[in-house]
Short mmCIF file of the C-alpha atoms (twelve columns), coordinates in Angstrom:
data_MODEL
# 
_entry.id   MODEL 
# 
loop_
_atom_site.group_PDB 
_atom_site.id 
_atom_site.type_symbol 
_atom_site.label_atom_id 
_atom_site.label_alt_id 
_atom_site.label_comp_id 
_atom_site.label_asym_id 
_atom_site.label_seq_id 
_atom_site.Cartn_x 
_atom_site.Cartn_y 
_atom_site.Cartn_z 
_atom_site.pdbx_PDB_model_num 
ATOM 1   C CA . MET A 1   14.888  2.211   -4.243  1 
ATOM 2   C CA . GLU A 2   15.854  3.392   -7.927  1 
ATOM 3   C CA . LEU A 3   19.550  2.849   -7.396  1 
ATOM 4   C CA . PHE A 4   18.772  -0.465  -5.605  1 
ATOM 5   C CA . GLY A 5   16.428  -1.422  -8.602  1 
ATOM 6   C CA . ASN A 6   19.105  -0.412  -11.298 1 
ATOM 7   C CA . TYR A 7   21.573  -2.417  -9.330  1 
ATOM 8   C CA . ILE A 8   19.445  -5.646  -9.248  1 
ATOM 9   C CA . MET A 9   18.595  -5.091  -13.140 1 
ATOM 10  C CA . ALA A 10  22.407  -4.901  -13.877 1 
ATOM 11  C CA . ILE A 11  23.027  -8.141  -12.026 1 
ATOM 12  C CA . VAL A 12  20.072  -9.905  -13.513 1 
ATOM 13  C CA . GLN A 13  21.074  -8.643  -17.093 1 
ATOM 14  C CA . THR A 14  24.763  -10.162 -16.584 1 
ATOM 15  C CA . GLY A 15  23.662  -13.228 -14.890 1 
ATOM 16  C CA . GLY A 16  23.459  -15.218 -18.175 1 
ATOM 17  C CA . LEU A 17  21.836  -18.618 -17.507 1 
ATOM 18  C CA . PHE A 18  21.387  -17.817 -13.699 1 
ATOM 19  C CA . ALA A 19  19.433  -14.697 -14.528 1 
ATOM 20  C CA . PRO A 20  16.128  -16.470 -14.065 1 
ATOM 21  C CA . LEU A 21  17.215  -17.828 -10.648 1 
ATOM 22  C CA . ILE A 22  18.406  -14.441 -9.619  1 
ATOM 23  C CA . PHE A 23  15.160  -12.950 -10.560 1 
ATOM 24  C CA . ILE A 24  13.083  -15.347 -8.597  1 
ATOM 25  C CA . ALA A 25  15.315  -14.939 -5.744  1 
ATOM 26  C CA . VAL A 26  14.764  -11.132 -5.830  1 
ATOM 27  C CA . HIS A 27  11.119  -11.979 -5.534  1 
ATOM 28  C CA . LEU A 28  11.755  -13.926 -2.349  1 
ATOM 29  C CA . LEU A 29  14.033  -11.257 -0.956  1 
ATOM 30  C CA . ARG A 30  11.564  -8.426  -1.995  1 
ATOM 31  C CA . PRO A 31  9.722   -8.239  1.388   1 
ATOM 32  C CA . MET A 32  12.949  -7.636  3.089   1 
ATOM 33  C CA . PHE A 33  13.977  -4.569  0.965   1 
ATOM 34  C CA . PHE A 34  10.263  -3.215  0.977   1 
ATOM 35  C CA . LEU A 35  9.979   -3.377  -2.842  1 
ATOM 36  C CA . PRO A 36  6.628   -3.338  -4.499  1 
ATOM 37  C CA . VAL A 37  5.580   -6.492  -6.314  1 
ATOM 38  C CA . VAL A 38  4.673   -4.329  -9.264  1 
ATOM 39  C CA . PHE A 39  8.252   -2.950  -9.559  1 
ATOM 40  C CA . ILE A 40  9.682   -6.432  -9.769  1 
ATOM 41  C CA . CYS A 41  7.168   -7.818  -12.148 1 
ATOM 42  C CA . VAL A 42  7.590   -4.606  -14.391 1 
ATOM 43  C CA . SER A 43  11.471  -5.345  -14.343 1 
ATOM 44  C CA . GLY A 44  10.865  -8.950  -15.431 1 
ATOM 45  C CA . GLY A 45  8.880   -7.630  -18.453 1 
ATOM 46  C CA . ILE A 46  11.659  -5.375  -19.310 1 
ATOM 47  C CA . LEU A 47  14.446  -7.812  -18.761 1 
ATOM 48  C CA . PHE A 48  12.805  -11.101 -20.087 1 
ATOM 49  C CA . GLY A 49  10.012  -10.162 -22.160 1 
ATOM 50  C CA . VAL A 50  6.503   -10.678 -21.431 1 
ATOM 51  C CA . LEU A 51  6.185   -14.623 -21.750 1 
ATOM 52  C CA . ALA A 52  9.353   -15.449 -19.682 1 
ATOM 53  C CA . GLY A 53  9.096   -12.576 -17.294 1 
ATOM 54  C CA . THR A 54  5.436   -13.628 -16.640 1 
ATOM 55  C CA . VAL A 55  6.390   -17.074 -16.065 1 
ATOM 56  C CA . TYR A 56  9.399   -16.268 -13.671 1 
ATOM 57  C CA . SER A 57  7.088   -13.680 -12.030 1 
ATOM 58  C CA . ILE A 58  4.573   -16.356 -11.363 1 
ATOM 59  C CA . ILE A 59  7.102   -18.682 -9.935  1 
ATOM 60  C CA . GLY A 60  8.678   -16.055 -7.683  1 
ATOM 61  C CA . ILE A 61  5.298   -14.584 -6.325  1 
ATOM 62  C CA . THR A 62  4.123   -18.078 -5.825  1 
ATOM 63  C CA . LEU A 63  7.075   -19.132 -3.907  1 
ATOM 64  C CA . SER A 64  7.005   -16.080 -1.761  1 
ATOM 65  C CA . SER A 65  3.339   -16.558 -0.829  1 
ATOM 66  C CA . ILE A 66  4.216   -20.300 -0.029  1 
ATOM 67  C CA . ILE A 67  6.962   -18.918 2.259   1 
ATOM 68  C CA . PHE A 68  4.607   -16.620 3.837   1 
ATOM 69  C CA . TYR A 69  2.069   -19.461 4.453   1 
ATOM 70  C CA . PHE A 70  4.565   -21.149 6.710   1 
ATOM 71  C CA . LEU A 71  6.185   -18.053 8.289   1 
ATOM 72  C CA . ILE A 72  2.808   -16.736 9.451   1 
ATOM 73  C CA . ARG A 73  2.349   -19.923 11.403  1 
ATOM 74  C CA . PHE A 74  5.514   -19.119 13.506  1 
ATOM 75  C CA . MET A 75  5.053   -15.447 13.692  1 
ATOM 76  C CA . PRO A 76  1.763   -14.900 15.758  1 
ATOM 77  C CA . LYS A 77  2.395   -11.409 16.523  1 
ATOM 78  C CA . MET A 78  2.831   -10.536 12.773  1 
ATOM 79  C CA . SER A 79  -0.508  -12.599 12.087  1 
ATOM 80  C CA . GLU A 80  -2.205  -10.465 14.833  1 
ATOM 81  C CA . ARG A 81  -0.910  -7.193  13.272  1 
ATOM 82  C CA . LEU A 82  -2.236  -8.213  9.762   1 
ATOM 83  C CA . LEU A 83  -5.534  -9.252  11.082  1 
ATOM 84  C CA . ARG A 84  -5.796  -5.832  12.972  1 
ATOM 85  C CA . MET A 85  -4.926  -4.154  9.550   1 
ATOM 86  C CA . LYS A 86  -7.540  -6.376  7.792   1 
ATOM 87  C CA . LYS A 87  -10.176 -5.287  10.322  1 
ATOM 88  C CA . LYS A 88  -9.403  -1.696  9.892   1 
ATOM 89  C CA . LEU A 89  -9.353  -1.591  6.026   1 
ATOM 90  C CA . LEU A 90  -11.936 -4.138  5.263   1 
ATOM 91  C CA . GLY A 91  -14.251 -4.550  8.418   1 
ATOM 92  C CA . LYS A 92  -14.836 -7.319  10.758  1 
ATOM 93  C CA . HIS A 93  -17.200 -9.413  8.922   1 
ATOM 94  C CA . VAL A 94  -15.741 -9.209  5.484   1 
ATOM 95  C CA . GLU A 95  -14.494 -12.260 3.689   1 
ATOM 96  C CA . LEU A 96  -13.114 -11.709 0.396   1 
ATOM 97  C CA . THR A 97  -13.581 -14.051 -2.592  1 
ATOM 98  C CA . THR A 98  -10.608 -15.361 -4.635  1 
ATOM 99  C CA . THR A 99  -11.756 -13.125 -7.699  1 
ATOM 100 C CA . GLN A 100 -11.580 -10.135 -5.385  1 
ATOM 101 C CA . ILE A 101 -8.115  -11.146 -3.961  1 
ATOM 102 C CA . SER A 102 -6.973  -11.412 -7.655  1 
ATOM 103 C CA . LEU A 103 -8.411  -7.913  -8.444  1 
ATOM 104 C CA . LEU A 104 -6.964  -6.232  -5.327  1 
ATOM 105 C CA . ARG A 105 -3.466  -7.712  -6.177  1 
ATOM 106 C CA . LEU A 106 -3.604  -5.434  -9.200  1 
ATOM 107 C CA . ILE A 107 -3.607  -2.419  -7.020  1 
ATOM 108 C CA . PRO A 108 -0.042  -1.538  -6.222  1 
ATOM 109 C CA . PHE A 109 -0.590  0.253   -2.842  1 
ATOM 110 C CA . ILE A 110 -2.402  -2.858  -1.250  1 
ATOM 111 C CA . HIS A 111 -0.304  -5.028  0.983   1 
ATOM 112 C CA . PHE A 112 0.537   -8.049  -0.805  1 
ATOM 113 C CA . HIS A 113 0.699   -10.436 2.249   1 
ATOM 114 C CA . LEU A 114 -2.377  -8.944  3.855   1 
ATOM 115 C CA . LEU A 115 -4.167  -10.405 0.745   1 
ATOM 116 C CA . SER A 116 -2.281  -13.679 1.208   1 
ATOM 117 C CA . LEU A 117 -3.717  -13.914 4.659   1 
ATOM 118 C CA . CYS A 118 -7.110  -13.247 3.407   1 
ATOM 119 C CA . LEU A 119 -6.558  -16.306 0.985   1 
ATOM 120 C CA . ILE A 120 -5.341  -18.234 4.067   1 
ATOM 121 C CA . GLU A 121 -8.644  -17.553 5.764   1 
ATOM 122 C CA . ILE A 122 -10.892 -18.769 2.961   1 
ATOM 123 C CA . THR A 123 -8.917  -21.740 2.024   1 
ATOM 124 C CA . THR A 124 -9.001  -25.289 3.889   1 
ATOM 125 C CA . SER A 125 -5.475  -26.722 3.359   1 
ATOM 126 C CA . PHE A 126 -2.158  -25.853 2.080   1 
ATOM 127 C CA . LYS A 127 -2.876  -27.378 -1.330  1 
ATOM 128 C CA . ASP A 128 -6.073  -25.342 -1.672  1 
ATOM 129 C CA . TYR A 129 -3.980  -22.192 -0.581  1 
ATOM 130 C CA . THR A 130 -1.250  -23.001 -3.086  1 
ATOM 131 C CA . LYS A 131 -3.855  -23.453 -5.883  1 
ATOM 132 C CA . SER A 132 -5.618  -20.263 -5.030  1 
ATOM 133 C CA . SER A 133 -2.393  -18.291 -4.733  1 
ATOM 134 C CA . ILE A 134 -1.308  -19.462 -8.142  1 
ATOM 135 C CA . LEU A 135 -4.731  -18.334 -9.596  1 
ATOM 136 C CA . THR A 136 -4.580  -14.921 -7.884  1 
ATOM 137 C CA . ASN A 137 -0.958  -14.435 -8.996  1 
ATOM 138 C CA . ILE A 138 -1.478  -14.919 -12.607 1 
ATOM 139 C CA . PRO A 139 -3.379  -11.868 -13.581 1 
ATOM 140 C CA . LEU A 140 -0.821  -9.711  -11.558 1 
ATOM 141 C CA . ALA A 141 2.074   -11.003 -13.289 1 
ATOM 142 C CA . VAL A 142 0.453   -11.132 -16.687 1 
ATOM 143 C CA . ILE A 143 -0.694  -7.520  -16.496 1 
ATOM 144 C CA . TYR A 144 2.409   -5.830  -14.923 1 
ATOM 145 C CA . THR A 145 4.847   -7.618  -17.225 1 
ATOM 146 C CA . SER A 146 2.893   -6.971  -20.428 1 
ATOM 147 C CA . ILE A 147 2.105   -3.381  -19.990 1 
ATOM 148 C CA . GLY A 148 4.763   -2.472  -17.445 1 
ATOM 149 C CA . GLN A 149 6.253   0.118   -19.720 1 
ATOM 150 C CA . TRP A 150 2.890   1.440   -20.583 1 
ATOM 151 C CA . LEU A 151 1.858   1.987   -16.978 1 
ATOM 152 C CA . SER A 152 4.858   4.043   -16.253 1 
ATOM 153 C CA . SER A 153 4.046   6.398   -19.005 1 
ATOM 154 C CA . LEU A 154 0.263   6.868   -18.018 1 
ATOM 155 C CA . SER A 155 -0.779  10.233  -16.787 1 
ATOM 156 C CA . PRO A 156 -2.203  10.540  -13.244 1 
ATOM 157 C CA . MET A 157 -5.691  10.953  -14.645 1 
ATOM 158 C CA . HIS A 158 -5.635  7.680   -16.608 1 
ATOM 159 C CA . ILE A 159 -4.291  6.028   -13.481 1 
ATOM 160 C CA . LEU A 160 -6.923  7.137   -11.401 1 
ATOM 161 C CA . LEU A 161 -9.679  6.212   -13.855 1 
ATOM 162 C CA . SER A 162 -8.179  2.813   -13.965 1 
ATOM 163 C CA . LEU A 163 -8.112  2.340   -10.124 1 
ATOM 164 C CA . THR A 164 -11.703 3.638   -10.022 1 
ATOM 165 C CA . ALA A 165 -12.758 1.176   -12.419 1 
ATOM 166 C CA . LEU A 166 -10.924 -1.691  -10.518 1 
ATOM 167 C CA . LEU A 167 -12.400 -0.629  -7.198  1 
ATOM 168 C CA . LEU A 168 -16.034 -0.555  -8.747  1 
ATOM 169 C CA . LEU A 169 -15.406 -4.153  -10.261 1 
ATOM 170 C CA . ILE A 170 -14.216 -5.458  -6.653  1 
ATOM 171 C CA . TYR A 171 -17.371 -4.041  -5.197  1 
ATOM 172 C CA . ALA A 172 -19.607 -5.606  -7.781  1 
ATOM 173 C CA . LEU A 173 -17.914 -9.023  -7.136  1 
ATOM 174 C CA . ARG A 174 -18.196 -8.903  -3.408  1 
ATOM 175 C CA . ARG A 175 -19.670 -11.777 -1.377  1 
ATOM 176 C CA . LYS A 176 -23.232 -10.771 -0.733  1 
ATOM 177 C CA . GLU A 177 -23.667 -12.140 2.763   1 
ATOM 178 C CA . ILE A 178 -22.382 -11.217 6.153   1 
ATOM 179 C CA . VAL A 179 -22.083 -13.850 8.903   1 
ATOM 180 C CA . ILE A 180 -22.461 -12.323 12.445  1 
ATOM 181 C CA . LYS A 181 -21.942 -14.531 15.497  1 
ATOM 182 C CA . TRP A 182 -25.110 -14.718 17.804  1 
ATOM 183 C CA . GLU A 183 -22.874 -13.314 20.749  1 
ATOM 184 C CA . GLU A 184 -21.783 -10.388 18.534  1 
ATOM 185 C CA . PHE A 185 -25.359 -9.416  17.698  1 
ATOM 186 C CA . PHE A 186 -26.723 -9.674  20.932  1 
ATOM 187 C CA . GLN A 187 -24.168 -8.134  23.049  1 
ATOM 188 C CA . THR A 188 -24.960 -8.095  26.606  1 
ATOM 189 C CA . THR A 189 -23.681 -5.151  28.845  1 
ATOM 190 C CA . THR A 190 -22.395 -6.045  32.152  1 
# 
Protein backbone atom coordinates (compact mmCIF):
# COMPACT_ATOMS: atom_id res chain seq x y z
CA MET A 1 0.00 0.00 0.00
CA GLU A 2 2.90 2.35 0.76
CA LEU A 3 4.30 1.86 -2.75
CA PHE A 4 0.89 2.54 -4.27
CA GLY A 5 0.52 5.66 -2.10
CA ASN A 6 3.94 6.96 -3.14
CA TYR A 7 3.06 6.30 -6.79
CA ILE A 8 -0.22 8.22 -6.51
CA MET A 9 1.46 11.12 -4.71
CA ALA A 10 4.12 11.34 -7.46
CA ILE A 11 1.41 11.44 -10.14
CA VAL A 12 -0.55 14.13 -8.30
CA GLN A 13 2.56 16.24 -7.64
CA THR A 14 3.55 16.20 -11.31
CA GLY A 15 -0.02 16.67 -12.52
CA GLY A 16 0.11 20.46 -12.62
CA LEU A 17 -3.33 21.93 -13.22
CA PHE A 18 -4.86 18.47 -13.42
CA ALA A 19 -3.57 17.52 -9.96
CA PRO A 20 -6.87 18.37 -8.19
CA LEU A 21 -8.85 16.35 -10.74
CA ILE A 22 -6.46 13.42 -10.37
CA PHE A 23 -6.77 13.68 -6.59
CA ILE A 24 -10.59 13.68 -6.76
CA ALA A 25 -10.43 10.71 -9.16
CA VAL A 26 -8.28 8.86 -6.61
CA HIS A 27 -11.08 9.43 -4.07
CA LEU A 28 -13.52 7.86 -6.51
CA LEU A 29 -11.23 4.89 -7.22
CA ARG A 30 -10.32 4.41 -3.56
CA PRO A 31 -12.83 1.60 -2.83
CA MET A 32 -11.46 -0.51 -5.69
CA PHE A 33 -7.94 -0.38 -4.24
CA PHE A 34 -9.13 -0.82 -0.63
CA LEU A 35 -7.46 2.41 0.43
CA PRO A 36 -8.72 4.02 3.63
CA VAL A 37 -10.38 7.44 3.34
CA VAL A 38 -8.02 8.72 6.02
CA PHE A 39 -4.97 7.91 3.87
CA ILE A 40 -6.32 9.91 0.94
CA CYS A 41 -7.32 12.87 3.14
CA VAL A 42 -3.92 12.96 4.84
CA SER A 43 -2.29 12.83 1.40
CA GLY A 44 -4.44 15.77 0.30
CA GLY A 45 -3.25 17.80 3.27
CA ILE A 46 0.37 17.00 2.46
CA LEU A 47 0.02 17.71 -1.27
CA PHE A 48 -2.28 20.72 -1.39
CA GLY A 49 -2.21 22.22 2.09
CA VAL A 50 -5.03 22.39 4.58
CA LEU A 51 -7.53 24.60 2.74
CA ALA A 52 -7.25 23.22 -0.80
CA GLY A 53 -6.77 19.64 0.46
CA THR A 54 -9.93 19.92 2.55
CA VAL A 55 -11.98 21.27 -0.35
CA TYR A 56 -10.73 18.58 -2.76
CA SER A 57 -11.31 15.86 -0.17
CA ILE A 58 -14.86 17.02 0.52
CA ILE A 59 -15.60 17.01 -3.21
CA GLY A 60 -14.05 13.57 -3.70
CA ILE A 61 -15.65 11.94 -0.65
CA THR A 62 -19.06 13.42 -1.46
CA LEU A 63 -18.89 12.23 -5.08
CA SER A 64 -17.90 8.79 -3.79
CA SER A 65 -20.93 8.80 -1.47
CA ILE A 66 -23.24 9.84 -4.30
CA ILE A 67 -21.92 7.04 -6.53
CA PHE A 68 -22.47 4.62 -3.63
CA TYR A 69 -26.07 5.85 -3.31
CA PHE A 70 -26.83 4.85 -6.88
CA LEU A 71 -24.73 1.68 -6.96
CA ILE A 72 -26.30 0.21 -3.83
CA ARG A 73 -29.70 0.34 -5.57
CA PHE A 74 -28.37 -1.93 -8.35
CA MET A 75 -26.46 -4.29 -6.05
CA PRO A 76 -28.97 -5.94 -3.69
CA LYS A 77 -26.51 -8.59 -2.49
CA MET A 78 -24.02 -5.91 -1.46
CA SER A 79 -26.81 -4.05 0.30
CA GLU A 80 -27.85 -7.21 2.19
CA ARG A 81 -24.24 -7.87 3.18
CA LEU A 82 -23.80 -4.34 4.52
CA LEU A 83 -27.11 -4.58 6.39
CA ARG A 84 -25.99 -7.86 8.02
CA MET A 85 -22.70 -6.20 8.98
CA LYS A 86 -24.63 -3.26 10.44
CA LYS A 87 -26.84 -5.60 12.49
CA LYS A 88 -23.79 -7.43 13.84
CA LEU A 89 -21.89 -4.29 14.71
CA LEU A 90 -24.65 -1.95 15.86
CA GLY A 91 -27.61 -4.16 16.67
CA LYS A 92 -30.96 -4.74 15.07
CA HIS A 93 -32.89 -1.71 16.31
CA VAL A 94 -30.20 0.98 16.25
CA GLU A 95 -30.62 4.05 14.09
CA LEU A 96 -27.67 6.42 14.15
CA THR A 97 -28.09 10.17 14.00
CA THR A 98 -26.27 12.37 11.52
CA THR A 99 -24.01 13.63 14.30
CA GLN A 100 -23.10 10.08 15.32
CA ILE A 101 -22.30 9.16 11.72
CA SER A 102 -20.14 12.25 11.43
CA LEU A 103 -18.19 11.22 14.53
CA LEU A 104 -17.95 7.57 13.45
CA ARG A 105 -16.41 8.68 10.16
CA LEU A 106 -13.52 10.08 12.15
CA ILE A 107 -12.57 6.59 13.29
CA PRO A 108 -10.33 5.11 10.58
CA PHE A 109 -11.24 1.43 10.91
CA ILE A 110 -15.02 1.82 10.54
CA HIS A 111 -16.31 0.99 7.05
CA PHE A 112 -17.03 4.25 5.20
CA HIS A 113 -19.83 2.88 3.02
CA LEU A 114 -21.48 1.13 5.95
CA LEU A 115 -21.94 4.57 7.44
CA SER A 116 -23.23 5.78 4.06
CA LEU A 117 -25.81 2.99 4.21
CA CYS A 118 -26.82 4.22 7.68
CA LEU A 119 -27.27 7.68 6.14
CA ILE A 120 -29.46 6.23 3.39
CA GLU A 121 -31.65 4.62 6.05
CA ILE A 122 -32.25 7.85 7.97
CA THR A 123 -32.73 10.20 5.01
CA THR A 124 -35.90 10.53 2.98
CA SER A 125 -34.65 11.55 -0.47
CA PHE A 126 -31.53 11.86 -2.60
CA LYS A 127 -31.33 15.59 -1.86
CA ASP A 128 -31.54 14.94 1.88
CA TYR A 129 -28.91 12.19 1.59
CA THR A 130 -26.55 14.45 -0.36
CA LYS A 131 -26.91 17.26 2.18
CA SER A 132 -26.35 14.89 5.11
CA SER A 133 -23.43 13.28 3.32
CA ILE A 134 -21.72 16.63 2.80
CA LEU A 135 -22.30 17.56 6.45
CA THR A 136 -20.87 14.27 7.72
CA ASN A 137 -17.88 14.43 5.35
CA ILE A 138 -16.75 17.92 6.36
CA PRO A 139 -15.33 17.00 9.80
CA LEU A 140 -13.51 14.00 8.31
CA ALA A 141 -11.87 16.07 5.59
CA VAL A 142 -11.03 19.02 7.84
CA ILE A 143 -9.51 17.00 10.67
CA TYR A 144 -7.47 14.55 8.62
CA THR A 145 -6.09 17.11 6.18
CA SER A 146 -5.18 19.59 8.88
CA ILE A 147 -3.64 17.26 11.42
CA GLY A 148 -2.59 14.39 9.16
CA GLN A 149 1.10 14.85 9.86
CA TRP A 150 0.39 15.14 13.55
CA LEU A 151 -1.63 11.89 13.59
CA SER A 152 1.21 9.96 11.99
CA SER A 153 3.57 11.01 14.76
CA LEU A 154 1.24 10.21 17.68
CA SER A 155 2.11 7.51 20.13
CA PRO A 156 -0.21 4.51 20.42
CA MET A 157 -1.34 5.73 23.86
CA HIS A 158 -2.50 9.09 22.47
CA ILE A 159 -4.35 7.34 19.63
CA LEU A 160 -6.08 5.03 22.12
CA LEU A 161 -7.10 7.97 24.33
CA SER A 162 -8.46 9.89 21.31
CA LEU A 163 -10.49 6.89 20.10
CA THR A 164 -11.85 6.30 23.61
CA ALA A 165 -12.94 9.93 23.84
CA LEU A 166 -14.63 9.66 20.43
CA LEU A 167 -16.49 6.48 21.41
CA LEU A 168 -17.72 8.10 24.64
CA LEU A 169 -18.92 11.11 22.66
CA ILE A 170 -20.75 8.84 20.19
CA TYR A 171 -22.44 7.05 23.09
CA ALA A 172 -23.48 10.33 24.68
CA LEU A 173 -25.03 11.57 21.40
CA ARG A 174 -26.97 8.39 20.61
CA ARG A 175 -30.67 8.30 19.87
CA LYS A 176 -32.39 7.62 23.18
CA GLU A 177 -35.35 5.63 21.83
CA ILE A 178 -35.69 2.16 20.39
CA VAL A 179 -38.58 1.20 18.14
CA ILE A 180 -39.54 -2.46 18.28
CA LYS A 181 -42.25 -3.78 16.01
CA TRP A 182 -45.23 -5.42 17.67
CA GLU A 183 -44.53 -8.76 15.98
CA GLU A 184 -40.92 -8.80 17.15
CA PHE A 185 -41.83 -7.98 20.75
CA PHE A 186 -44.55 -10.61 20.99
CA GLN A 187 -42.96 -13.45 19.11
CA THR A 188 -45.20 -16.45 18.74
CA THR A 189 -43.73 -19.92 18.75
CA THR A 190 -45.27 -22.40 16.34
